[in-house]
HTML snippet that shows the backbone in 3Dmol.js (N, CA, C, O; Angstrom):
<script src="https://3Dmol.org/build/3Dmol-min.js"></script>
<div id="view" style="width:600px;height:400px;position:relative"></div>
<script>
const pdb = `
ATOM      1  N   MET A   1      22.878  -3.623  20.396  1.00  0.00           N
ATOM      2  CA  MET A   1      24.007  -2.798  19.190  1.00  0.00           C
ATOM      3  C   MET A   1      23.828  -1.986  18.663  1.00  0.00           C
ATOM      4  O   MET A   1      22.838  -1.734  17.976  1.00  0.00           O
ATOM      5  N   TYR A   2      25.053  -1.160  18.917  1.00  0.00           N
ATOM      6  CA  TYR A   2      25.020   0.292  18.434  1.00  0.00           C
ATOM      7  C   TYR A   2      25.461  -0.001  16.639  1.00  0.00           C
ATOM      8  O   TYR A   2      24.715   0.391  15.742  1.00  0.00           O
ATOM      9  N   LEU A   3      26.261  -0.452  16.469  1.00  0.00           N
ATOM     10  CA  LEU A   3      27.108  -0.429  15.214  1.00  0.00           C
ATOM     11  C   LEU A   3      26.475  -0.762  14.117  1.00  0.00           C
ATOM     12  O   LEU A   3      26.809  -0.241  13.053  1.00  0.00           O
ATOM     13  N   GLU A   4      25.578  -1.572  14.171  1.00  0.00           N
ATOM     14  CA  GLU A   4      24.938  -1.924  13.108  1.00  0.00           C
ATOM     15  C   GLU A   4      23.831  -0.933  12.859  1.00  0.00           C
ATOM     16  O   GLU A   4      23.385  -0.923  11.711  1.00  0.00           O
ATOM     17  N   ASN A   5      23.421  -0.279  13.546  1.00  0.00           N
ATOM     18  CA  ASN A   5      22.784   1.020  13.118  1.00  0.00           C
ATOM     19  C   ASN A   5      23.176   2.612  13.078  1.00  0.00           C
ATOM     20  O   ASN A   5      22.452   3.598  13.220  1.00  0.00           O
ATOM     21  N   ILE A   6      24.593   2.507  12.833  1.00  0.00           N
ATOM     22  CA  ILE A   6      25.658   3.414  12.945  1.00  0.00           C
ATOM     23  C   ILE A   6      25.916   3.794  10.879  1.00  0.00           C
ATOM     24  O   ILE A   6      26.949   3.418  10.326  1.00  0.00           O
ATOM     25  N   LYS A   7      24.886   4.481  10.155  1.00  0.00           N
ATOM     26  CA  LYS A   7      25.004   4.781   9.191  1.00  0.00           C
ATOM     27  C   LYS A   7      25.984   6.098   8.359  1.00  0.00           C
ATOM     28  O   LYS A   7      26.205   6.446   7.200  1.00  0.00           O
ATOM     29  N   GLY A   8      26.354   6.510   9.675  1.00  0.00           N
ATOM     30  CA  GLY A   8      27.325   7.486   9.547  1.00  0.00           C
ATOM     31  C   GLY A   8      27.656   8.691  10.596  1.00  0.00           C
ATOM     32  O   GLY A   8      26.978   8.756  11.621  1.00  0.00           O
ATOM     33  N   PRO A   9      28.457   9.434  10.411  1.00  0.00           N
ATOM     34  CA  PRO A   9      29.363  10.399  11.759  1.00  0.00           C
ATOM     35  C   PRO A   9      28.325  10.507  12.488  1.00  0.00           C
ATOM     36  O   PRO A   9      28.471  10.158  13.659  1.00  0.00           O
ATOM     37  N   GLN A  10      26.697  11.108  11.977  1.00  0.00           N
ATOM     38  CA  GLN A  10      25.930  12.079  13.249  1.00  0.00           C
ATOM     39  C   GLN A  10      25.347  10.686  13.940  1.00  0.00           C
ATOM     40  O   GLN A  10      25.163  10.855  15.146  1.00  0.00           O
ATOM     41  N   ASP A  11      25.067   9.580  13.557  1.00  0.00           N
ATOM     42  CA  ASP A  11      24.654   8.518  14.284  1.00  0.00           C
ATOM     43  C   ASP A  11      25.359   8.182  15.805  1.00  0.00           C
ATOM     44  O   ASP A  11      24.849   7.619  16.774  1.00  0.00           O
ATOM     45  N   VAL A  12      26.991   8.854  15.601  1.00  0.00           N
ATOM     46  CA  VAL A  12      27.735   8.697  16.778  1.00  0.00           C
ATOM     47  C   VAL A  12      27.281   9.602  17.741  1.00  0.00           C
ATOM     48  O   VAL A  12      27.255   9.524  18.969  1.00  0.00           O
ATOM     49  N   LYS A  13      26.862  10.646  16.813  1.00  0.00           N
ATOM     50  CA  LYS A  13      26.675  11.956  17.866  1.00  0.00           C
ATOM     51  C   LYS A  13      25.366  11.973  18.673  1.00  0.00           C
ATOM     52  O   LYS A  13      25.273  12.724  19.643  1.00  0.00           O
ATOM     53  N   SER A  14      24.114  10.984  18.221  1.00  0.00           N
ATOM     54  CA  SER A  14      22.857  10.746  18.834  1.00  0.00           C
ATOM     55  C   SER A  14      22.890   9.745  19.623  1.00  0.00           C
ATOM     56  O   SER A  14      21.769   9.352  19.945  1.00  0.00           O
ATOM     57  N   LEU A  15      24.090   8.961  20.225  1.00  0.00           N
ATOM     58  CA  LEU A  15      24.098   8.369  21.247  1.00  0.00           C
ATOM     59  C   LEU A  15      24.689   9.324  22.142  1.00  0.00           C
ATOM     60  O   LEU A  15      25.137  10.448  21.918  1.00  0.00           O
ATOM     61  N   GLN A  16      24.544   8.216  23.891  1.00  0.00           N
ATOM     62  CA  GLN A  16      24.856   9.429  25.050  1.00  0.00           C
ATOM     63  C   GLN A  16      25.872   8.558  25.329  1.00  0.00           C
ATOM     64  O   GLN A  16      25.938   7.351  25.094  1.00  0.00           O
ATOM     65  N   ARG A  17      26.851   9.469  25.985  1.00  0.00           N
ATOM     66  CA  ARG A  17      27.997   9.104  26.288  1.00  0.00           C
ATOM     67  C   ARG A  17      28.315   7.994  26.821  1.00  0.00           C
ATOM     68  O   ARG A  17      29.310   7.369  26.455  1.00  0.00           O
ATOM     69  N   LYS A  18      27.430   7.546  27.862  1.00  0.00           N
ATOM     70  CA  LYS A  18      26.904   6.287  28.776  1.00  0.00           C
ATOM     71  C   LYS A  18      27.435   4.992  27.699  1.00  0.00           C
ATOM     72  O   LYS A  18      28.295   4.172  28.020  1.00  0.00           O
ATOM     73  N   ASP A  19      26.502   5.025  25.966  1.00  0.00           N
ATOM     74  CA  ASP A  19      26.559   4.078  25.291  1.00  0.00           C
ATOM     75  C   ASP A  19      27.943   4.384  24.452  1.00  0.00           C
ATOM     76  O   ASP A  19      28.094   3.642  23.481  1.00  0.00           O
ATOM     77  N   LEU A  20      28.853   5.246  24.649  1.00  0.00           N
ATOM     78  CA  LEU A  20      30.265   4.983  23.367  1.00  0.00           C
ATOM     79  C   LEU A  20      31.173   3.899  23.457  1.00  0.00           C
ATOM     80  O   LEU A  20      31.874   3.393  22.581  1.00  0.00           O
ATOM     81  N   GLN A  21      30.961   3.429  25.497  1.00  0.00           N
ATOM     82  CA  GLN A  21      32.099   2.375  25.447  1.00  0.00           C
ATOM     83  C   GLN A  21      31.208   1.002  24.711  1.00  0.00           C
ATOM     84  O   GLN A  21      31.739   0.023  24.186  1.00  0.00           O
ATOM     85  N   VAL A  22      29.963   1.218  24.826  1.00  0.00           N
ATOM     86  CA  VAL A  22      29.403  -0.341  24.338  1.00  0.00           C
ATOM     87  C   VAL A  22      29.937   0.055  22.987  1.00  0.00           C
ATOM     88  O   VAL A  22      30.761  -0.739  22.533  1.00  0.00           O
ATOM     89  N   LEU A  23      29.663   1.071  22.264  1.00  0.00           N
ATOM     90  CA  LEU A  23      29.983   0.890  20.595  1.00  0.00           C
ATOM     91  C   LEU A  23      31.715   0.758  20.345  1.00  0.00           C
ATOM     92  O   LEU A  23      32.298   0.273  19.375  1.00  0.00           O
ATOM     93  N   ALA A  24      32.151   1.227  21.290  1.00  0.00           N
ATOM     94  CA  ALA A  24      34.048   0.615  21.334  1.00  0.00           C
ATOM     95  C   ALA A  24      34.292  -0.308  21.363  1.00  0.00           C
ATOM     96  O   ALA A  24      35.264  -0.700  20.717  1.00  0.00           O
ATOM     97  N   ASN A  25      33.382  -1.338  22.292  1.00  0.00           N
ATOM     98  CA  ASN A  25      33.828  -2.664  22.589  1.00  0.00           C
ATOM     99  C   ASN A  25      33.183  -3.606  21.207  1.00  0.00           C
ATOM    100  O   ASN A  25      33.776  -4.680  21.106  1.00  0.00           O
ATOM    101  N   GLU A  26      32.242  -3.423  20.291  1.00  0.00           N
ATOM    102  CA  GLU A  26      31.527  -3.618  19.056  1.00  0.00           C
ATOM    103  C   GLU A  26      32.307  -3.411  18.008  1.00  0.00           C
ATOM    104  O   GLU A  26      32.505  -4.334  17.218  1.00  0.00           O
ATOM    105  N   VAL A  27      32.814  -2.311  17.845  1.00  0.00           N
ATOM    106  CA  VAL A  27      34.008  -1.520  16.933  1.00  0.00           C
ATOM    107  C   VAL A  27      35.161  -2.529  17.106  1.00  0.00           C
ATOM    108  O   VAL A  27      35.735  -3.107  16.183  1.00  0.00           O
ATOM    109  N   ARG A  28      35.427  -2.662  18.486  1.00  0.00           N
ATOM    110  CA  ARG A  28      36.383  -3.990  18.552  1.00  0.00           C
ATOM    111  C   ARG A  28      36.591  -5.142  17.837  1.00  0.00           C
ATOM    112  O   ARG A  28      37.543  -5.648  17.242  1.00  0.00           O
ATOM    113  N   THR A  29      35.186  -5.481  18.105  1.00  0.00           N
ATOM    114  CA  THR A  29      35.063  -7.105  17.557  1.00  0.00           C
ATOM    115  C   THR A  29      34.680  -7.441  16.688  1.00  0.00           C
ATOM    116  O   THR A  29      34.627  -8.583  16.231  1.00  0.00           O
ATOM    117  N   ALA A  30      34.086  -5.779  16.014  1.00  0.00           N
ATOM    118  CA  ALA A  30      33.957  -5.883  14.348  1.00  0.00           C
ATOM    119  C   ALA A  30      35.256  -6.253  13.657  1.00  0.00           C
ATOM    120  O   ALA A  30      35.316  -7.157  12.824  1.00  0.00           O
ATOM    121  N   LEU A  31      36.224  -5.568  14.009  1.00  0.00           N
ATOM    122  CA  LEU A  31      37.302  -5.117  13.481  1.00  0.00           C
ATOM    123  C   LEU A  31      38.184  -6.044  13.758  1.00  0.00           C
ATOM    124  O   LEU A  31      39.202  -5.879  13.086  1.00  0.00           O
ATOM    125  N   LEU A  32      38.250  -7.256  14.698  1.00  0.00           N
ATOM    126  CA  LEU A  32      39.040  -8.332  15.120  1.00  0.00           C
ATOM    127  C   LEU A  32      38.617  -9.502  14.114  1.00  0.00           C
ATOM    128  O   LEU A  32      39.428 -10.360  13.768  1.00  0.00           O
ATOM    129  N   GLN A  33      36.822  -9.471  13.510  1.00  0.00           N
ATOM    130  CA  GLN A  33      36.315 -10.347  13.153  1.00  0.00           C
ATOM    131  C   GLN A  33      37.067 -10.383  11.492  1.00  0.00           C
ATOM    132  O   GLN A  33      37.644 -11.346  10.988  1.00  0.00           O
ATOM    133  N   LYS A  34      36.780  -8.657  10.715  1.00  0.00           N
ATOM    134  CA  LYS A  34      37.207  -8.504   9.902  1.00  0.00           C
ATOM    135  C   LYS A  34      39.035  -8.596   9.528  1.00  0.00           C
ATOM    136  O   LYS A  34      39.344  -8.647   8.338  1.00  0.00           O
ATOM    137  N   LEU A  35      39.834  -8.609  10.290  1.00  0.00           N
ATOM    138  CA  LEU A  35      40.729  -8.722  10.332  1.00  0.00           C
ATOM    139  C   LEU A  35      41.418 -10.244  10.744  1.00  0.00           C
ATOM    140  O   LEU A  35      42.531 -10.692  10.470  1.00  0.00           O
ATOM    141  N   ASN A  36      40.540 -10.707  11.340  1.00  0.00           N
ATOM    142  CA  ASN A  36      40.920 -11.956  11.107  1.00  0.00           C
ATOM    143  C   ASN A  36      40.985 -12.680   9.422  1.00  0.00           C
ATOM    144  O   ASN A  36      41.990 -13.058   8.820  1.00  0.00           O
ATOM    145  N   ARG A  37      39.566 -12.701   8.970  1.00  0.00           N
ATOM    146  CA  ARG A  37      39.639 -13.126   7.812  1.00  0.00           C
ATOM    147  C   ARG A  37      40.202 -12.491   6.941  1.00  0.00           C
ATOM    148  O   ARG A  37      40.646 -13.227   6.060  1.00  0.00           O
ATOM    149  N   HIS A  38      40.459 -11.018   6.730  1.00  0.00           N
ATOM    150  CA  HIS A  38      41.313 -10.697   5.898  1.00  0.00           C
ATOM    151  C   HIS A  38      42.918 -10.196   5.997  1.00  0.00           C
ATOM    152  O   HIS A  38      43.692 -10.131   5.042  1.00  0.00           O
ATOM    153  N   GLY A  39      43.108  -9.983   6.884  1.00  0.00           N
ATOM    154  CA  GLY A  39      44.469  -9.794   7.640  1.00  0.00           C
ATOM    155  C   GLY A  39      44.407  -8.088   7.709  1.00  0.00           C
ATOM    156  O   GLY A  39      43.471  -7.334   7.446  1.00  0.00           O
ATOM    157  N   GLY A  40      45.886  -7.777   8.205  1.00  0.00           N
ATOM    158  CA  GLY A  40      45.988  -6.573   8.510  1.00  0.00           C
ATOM    159  C   GLY A  40      46.546  -6.343   9.705  1.00  0.00           C
ATOM    160  O   GLY A  40      46.792  -7.256  10.493  1.00  0.00           O
ATOM    161  N   HIS A  41      46.844  -4.843   9.989  1.00  0.00           N
ATOM    162  CA  HIS A  41      47.604  -4.878  11.538  1.00  0.00           C
ATOM    163  C   HIS A  41      46.264  -4.364  12.314  1.00  0.00           C
ATOM    164  O   HIS A  41      45.350  -3.577  12.067  1.00  0.00           O
ATOM    165  N   ILE A  42      46.619  -5.194  13.342  1.00  0.00           N
ATOM    166  CA  ILE A  42      45.463  -5.166  14.448  1.00  0.00           C
ATOM    167  C   ILE A  42      45.989  -4.156  15.303  1.00  0.00           C
ATOM    168  O   ILE A  42      45.027  -3.411  15.493  1.00  0.00           O
ATOM    169  N   GLY A  43      47.179  -3.609  16.062  1.00  0.00           N
ATOM    170  CA  GLY A  43      47.379  -3.232  17.019  1.00  0.00           C
ATOM    171  C   GLY A  43      46.917  -1.782  16.701  1.00  0.00           C
ATOM    172  O   GLY A  43      46.140  -1.156  17.423  1.00  0.00           O
ATOM    173  N   LEU A  44      47.429  -1.339  15.631  1.00  0.00           N
ATOM    174  CA  LEU A  44      47.200   0.123  15.203  1.00  0.00           C
ATOM    175  C   LEU A  44      45.458   0.537  15.028  1.00  0.00           C
ATOM    176  O   LEU A  44      44.981   1.529  15.580  1.00  0.00           O
ATOM    177  N   ASN A  45      44.655  -0.397  14.180  1.00  0.00           N
ATOM    178  CA  ASN A  45      43.361  -0.166  14.768  1.00  0.00           C
ATOM    179  C   ASN A  45      42.891  -0.394  15.974  1.00  0.00           C
ATOM    180  O   ASN A  45      42.079   0.523  16.098  1.00  0.00           O
ATOM    181  N   LEU A  46      42.862  -0.957  16.866  1.00  0.00           N
ATOM    182  CA  LEU A  46      42.421  -1.335  18.408  1.00  0.00           C
ATOM    183  C   LEU A  46      42.844   0.094  19.117  1.00  0.00           C
ATOM    184  O   LEU A  46      42.178   0.505  20.067  1.00  0.00           O
ATOM    185  N   GLY A  47      44.044   0.880  18.588  1.00  0.00           N
ATOM    186  CA  GLY A  47      44.451   1.694  19.468  1.00  0.00           C
ATOM    187  C   GLY A  47      43.975   2.980  19.412  1.00  0.00           C
ATOM    188  O   GLY A  47      44.281   3.911  20.157  1.00  0.00           O
ATOM    189  N   MET A  48      42.975   2.981  18.203  1.00  0.00           N
ATOM    190  CA  MET A  48      42.451   4.598  17.755  1.00  0.00           C
ATOM    191  C   MET A  48      41.044   4.150  18.037  1.00  0.00           C
ATOM    192  O   MET A  48      40.320   5.141  17.941  1.00  0.00           O
ATOM    193  N   VAL A  49      40.291   2.988  18.370  1.00  0.00           N
ATOM    194  CA  VAL A  49      39.013   3.203  18.202  1.00  0.00           C
ATOM    195  C   VAL A  49      38.471   4.487  19.348  1.00  0.00           C
ATOM    196  O   VAL A  49      37.910   5.445  18.817  1.00  0.00           O
ATOM    197  N   GLU A  50      38.614   4.509  20.721  1.00  0.00           N
ATOM    198  CA  GLU A  50      37.923   5.300  21.332  1.00  0.00           C
ATOM    199  C   GLU A  50      38.613   6.685  20.868  1.00  0.00           C
ATOM    200  O   GLU A  50      37.848   7.621  20.636  1.00  0.00           O
ATOM    201  N   ALA A  51      39.913   6.871  20.726  1.00  0.00           N
ATOM    202  CA  ALA A  51      39.900   7.941  19.524  1.00  0.00           C
ATOM    203  C   ALA A  51      39.213   8.718  18.536  1.00  0.00           C
ATOM    204  O   ALA A  51      38.882   9.888  18.348  1.00  0.00           O
ATOM    205  N   THR A  52      39.120   7.433  17.900  1.00  0.00           N
ATOM    206  CA  THR A  52      38.449   7.687  16.413  1.00  0.00           C
ATOM    207  C   THR A  52      36.847   8.272  17.228  1.00  0.00           C
ATOM    208  O   THR A  52      36.750   9.475  17.470  1.00  0.00           O
ATOM    209  N   ILE A  53      35.658   7.297  17.602  1.00  0.00           N
ATOM    210  CA  ILE A  53      34.371   7.543  18.619  1.00  0.00           C
ATOM    211  C   ILE A  53      34.724   9.008  19.096  1.00  0.00           C
ATOM    212  O   ILE A  53      33.846   9.825  18.818  1.00  0.00           O
ATOM    213  N   ALA A  54      35.920   9.552  19.812  1.00  0.00           N
ATOM    214  CA  ALA A  54      35.415  10.995  20.292  1.00  0.00           C
ATOM    215  C   ALA A  54      35.627  11.700  19.101  1.00  0.00           C
ATOM    216  O   ALA A  54      34.740  12.537  18.935  1.00  0.00           O
ATOM    217  N   LEU A  55      36.563  11.680  18.105  1.00  0.00           N
ATOM    218  CA  LEU A  55      36.574  12.980  17.343  1.00  0.00           C
ATOM    219  C   LEU A  55      35.052  12.595  16.531  1.00  0.00           C
ATOM    220  O   LEU A  55      34.557  13.621  16.066  1.00  0.00           O
ATOM    221  N   HIS A  56      34.413  11.639  16.328  1.00  0.00           N
ATOM    222  CA  HIS A  56      33.100  11.556  15.463  1.00  0.00           C
ATOM    223  C   HIS A  56      32.069  12.343  16.355  1.00  0.00           C
ATOM    224  O   HIS A  56      31.355  13.168  15.784  1.00  0.00           O
ATOM    225  N   TYR A  57      31.946  12.167  17.621  1.00  0.00           N
ATOM    226  CA  TYR A  57      31.513  12.637  18.866  1.00  0.00           C
ATOM    227  C   TYR A  57      31.821  14.032  18.680  1.00  0.00           C
ATOM    228  O   TYR A  57      30.752  14.640  18.731  1.00  0.00           O
ATOM    229  N   VAL A  58      32.739  14.790  18.496  1.00  0.00           N
ATOM    230  CA  VAL A  58      32.885  16.214  19.152  1.00  0.00           C
ATOM    231  C   VAL A  58      33.041  16.521  17.735  1.00  0.00           C
ATOM    232  O   VAL A  58      32.497  17.623  17.811  1.00  0.00           O
ATOM    233  N   PHE A  59      33.267  16.450  16.833  1.00  0.00           N
ATOM    234  CA  PHE A  59      33.922  17.340  15.710  1.00  0.00           C
ATOM    235  C   PHE A  59      32.617  16.753  14.558  1.00  0.00           C
ATOM    236  O   PHE A  59      31.944  15.723  14.594  1.00  0.00           O
ATOM    237  N   ASP A  60      32.628  17.759  13.703  1.00  0.00           N
ATOM    238  CA  ASP A  60      31.152  17.839  12.456  1.00  0.00           C
ATOM    239  C   ASP A  60      31.906  16.847  11.389  1.00  0.00           C
ATOM    240  O   ASP A  60      32.621  17.316  10.504  1.00  0.00           O
ATOM    241  N   SER A  61      31.696  15.479  11.538  1.00  0.00           N
ATOM    242  CA  SER A  61      32.631  14.809   9.911  1.00  0.00           C
ATOM    243  C   SER A  61      31.586  14.813   9.147  1.00  0.00           C
ATOM    244  O   SER A  61      30.539  14.739   9.790  1.00  0.00           O
ATOM    245  N   PRO A  62      31.427  14.887   7.669  1.00  0.00           N
ATOM    246  CA  PRO A  62      32.783  15.202   7.358  1.00  0.00           C
ATOM    247  C   PRO A  62      33.163  16.525   6.517  1.00  0.00           C
ATOM    248  O   PRO A  62      33.965  16.695   5.599  1.00  0.00           O
ATOM    249  N   MET A  63      32.095  17.577   7.324  1.00  0.00           N
ATOM    250  CA  MET A  63      33.127  18.846   7.234  1.00  0.00           C
ATOM    251  C   MET A  63      33.998  19.141   8.142  1.00  0.00           C
ATOM    252  O   MET A  63      34.703  20.119   7.895  1.00  0.00           O
ATOM    253  N   ASP A  64      34.224  18.407   9.456  1.00  0.00           N
ATOM    254  CA  ASP A  64      35.635  18.893   9.859  1.00  0.00           C
ATOM    255  C   ASP A  64      36.541  17.488   9.327  1.00  0.00           C
ATOM    256  O   ASP A  64      36.206  16.346   9.642  1.00  0.00           O
ATOM    257  N   LYS A  65      37.317  17.696   8.771  1.00  0.00           N
ATOM    258  CA  LYS A  65      38.126  16.703   7.973  1.00  0.00           C
ATOM    259  C   LYS A  65      39.506  15.735   9.298  1.00  0.00           C
ATOM    260  O   LYS A  65      40.099  16.249  10.247  1.00  0.00           O
ATOM    261  N   MET A  66      39.545  14.949   9.027  1.00  0.00           N
ATOM    262  CA  MET A  66      40.334  14.259  10.074  1.00  0.00           C
ATOM    263  C   MET A  66      41.290  13.467   8.920  1.00  0.00           C
ATOM    264  O   MET A  66      40.892  12.889   7.908  1.00  0.00           O
ATOM    265  N   VAL A  67      42.744  13.637   9.424  1.00  0.00           N
ATOM    266  CA  VAL A  67      43.791  12.891   9.077  1.00  0.00           C
ATOM    267  C   VAL A  67      44.514  12.264   9.834  1.00  0.00           C
ATOM    268  O   VAL A  67      44.861  12.719  10.924  1.00  0.00           O
ATOM    269  N   PHE A  68      44.918  10.949   9.329  1.00  0.00           N
ATOM    270  CA  PHE A  68      45.147   9.618  10.064  1.00  0.00           C
ATOM    271  C   PHE A  68      46.362   9.393  10.203  1.00  0.00           C
ATOM    272  O   PHE A  68      46.396   8.571   9.287  1.00  0.00           O
ATOM    273  N   ASP A  69      47.819   9.424  10.708  1.00  0.00           N
ATOM    274  CA  ASP A  69      48.750   9.117  10.376  1.00  0.00           C
ATOM    275  C   ASP A  69      49.208   8.116   9.375  1.00  0.00           C
ATOM    276  O   ASP A  69      50.083   8.493   8.594  1.00  0.00           O
ATOM    277  N   VAL A  70      48.705   6.764   9.261  1.00  0.00           N
ATOM    278  CA  VAL A  70      48.652   5.686   8.255  1.00  0.00           C
ATOM    279  C   VAL A  70      47.324   5.069   8.235  1.00  0.00           C
ATOM    280  O   VAL A  70      46.499   4.983   9.146  1.00  0.00           O
ATOM    281  N   SER A  71      47.261   4.561   6.752  1.00  0.00           N
ATOM    282  CA  SER A  71      45.746   3.873   6.736  1.00  0.00           C
ATOM    283  C   SER A  71      45.354   2.544   7.481  1.00  0.00           C
ATOM    284  O   SER A  71      44.416   1.813   7.165  1.00  0.00           O
ATOM    285  N   HIS A  72      46.064   2.391   8.325  1.00  0.00           N
ATOM    286  CA  HIS A  72      45.814   1.292   9.296  1.00  0.00           C
ATOM    287  C   HIS A  72      44.948   1.753  10.141  1.00  0.00           C
ATOM    288  O   HIS A  72      44.077   0.995  10.570  1.00  0.00           O
ATOM    289  N   GLN A  73      45.015   3.115  10.558  1.00  0.00           N
ATOM    290  CA  GLN A  73      44.497   3.875  11.640  1.00  0.00           C
ATOM    291  C   GLN A  73      43.173   4.762  10.949  1.00  0.00           C
ATOM    292  O   GLN A  73      42.908   5.925  11.254  1.00  0.00           O
ATOM    293  N   SER A  74      42.651   4.188  10.261  1.00  0.00           N
ATOM    294  CA  SER A  74      41.296   4.748   9.519  1.00  0.00           C
ATOM    295  C   SER A  74      40.066   3.424   9.668  1.00  0.00           C
ATOM    296  O   SER A  74      38.869   3.669   9.524  1.00  0.00           O
ATOM    297  N   TYR A  75      40.512   2.229   9.930  1.00  0.00           N
ATOM    298  CA  TYR A  75      39.492   1.325   9.868  1.00  0.00           C
ATOM    299  C   TYR A  75      38.379   1.761  10.764  1.00  0.00           C
ATOM    300  O   TYR A  75      37.188   1.579  10.508  1.00  0.00           O
ATOM    301  N   CYS A  76      38.731   2.203  11.571  1.00  0.00           N
ATOM    302  CA  CYS A  76      37.428   2.684  12.533  1.00  0.00           C
ATOM    303  C   CYS A  76      36.339   3.838  11.786  1.00  0.00           C
ATOM    304  O   CYS A  76      35.154   3.848  11.453  1.00  0.00           O
ATOM    305  N   HIS A  77      37.312   4.627  11.752  1.00  0.00           N
ATOM    306  CA  HIS A  77      36.417   5.473  10.744  1.00  0.00           C
ATOM    307  C   HIS A  77      35.836   5.183   9.621  1.00  0.00           C
ATOM    308  O   HIS A  77      34.865   5.777   9.151  1.00  0.00           O
ATOM    309  N   LYS A  78      36.409   4.255   9.148  1.00  0.00           N
ATOM    310  CA  LYS A  78      35.539   3.565   8.134  1.00  0.00           C
ATOM    311  C   LYS A  78      34.266   3.100   8.409  1.00  0.00           C
ATOM    312  O   LYS A  78      33.387   3.572   7.687  1.00  0.00           O
ATOM    313  N   LEU A  79      33.838   2.105   9.466  1.00  0.00           N
ATOM    314  CA  LEU A  79      32.983   1.442  10.215  1.00  0.00           C
ATOM    315  C   LEU A  79      31.977   2.751  10.654  1.00  0.00           C
ATOM    316  O   LEU A  79      30.761   2.576  10.572  1.00  0.00           O
ATOM    317  N   LEU A  80      32.474   3.987  11.093  1.00  0.00           N
ATOM    318  CA  LEU A  80      31.112   4.770  11.672  1.00  0.00           C
ATOM    319  C   LEU A  80      31.028   5.686  10.898  1.00  0.00           C
ATOM    320  O   LEU A  80      30.380   6.607  11.395  1.00  0.00           O
ATOM    321  N   LYS A  81      31.699   6.075   8.969  1.00  0.00           N
ATOM    322  CA  LYS A  81      30.825   6.632   8.727  1.00  0.00           C
ATOM    323  C   LYS A  81      29.811   5.533   7.226  1.00  0.00           C
ATOM    324  O   LYS A  81      29.453   5.659   6.055  1.00  0.00           O
ATOM    325  N   GLY A  82      29.779   4.739   8.127  1.00  0.00           N
ATOM    326  CA  GLY A  82      28.405   3.737   7.043  1.00  0.00           C
ATOM    327  C   GLY A  82      29.513   2.561   6.210  1.00  0.00           C
ATOM    328  O   GLY A  82      29.048   1.738   5.422  1.00  0.00           O
ATOM    329  N   GLY A  83      31.220   2.644   6.564  1.00  0.00           N
ATOM    330  CA  GLY A  83      31.150   1.998   5.570  1.00  0.00           C
ATOM    331  C   GLY A  83      31.795   0.445   6.050  1.00  0.00           C
ATOM    332  O   GLY A  83      32.379   0.484   7.133  1.00  0.00           O
ATOM    333  N   SER A  84      31.756  -0.775   5.434  1.00  0.00           N
ATOM    334  CA  SER A  84      32.166  -2.181   5.828  1.00  0.00           C
ATOM    335  C   SER A  84      33.397  -2.711   6.150  1.00  0.00           C
ATOM    336  O   SER A  84      33.498  -3.902   6.444  1.00  0.00           O
TER     337      SER A  84
END
`;
const viewer = $3Dmol.createViewer("view");
viewer.addModel(pdb, "pdb");
viewer.setStyle({}, {cartoon: {color: "spectrum"}});
viewer.zoomTo();
viewer.render();
</script>
């Protein structure tokens, strides 16, 4: 389990590239569980998983700022920055 060990964007950078798909699957599962309990927009969140992981893997968050089109796209970002 990678997601439970992510405390911030730097932890995404420490993963090997082959592990990023496993992380993406874990993020999707976590999003589906949270959205099932609390409601929310599923499609926009699921569509941003790989893109958000790639942004955190390549860029230096929080120094490099990220702007999301709508807040529904930022749930994955919140998980990867250590939020729940």
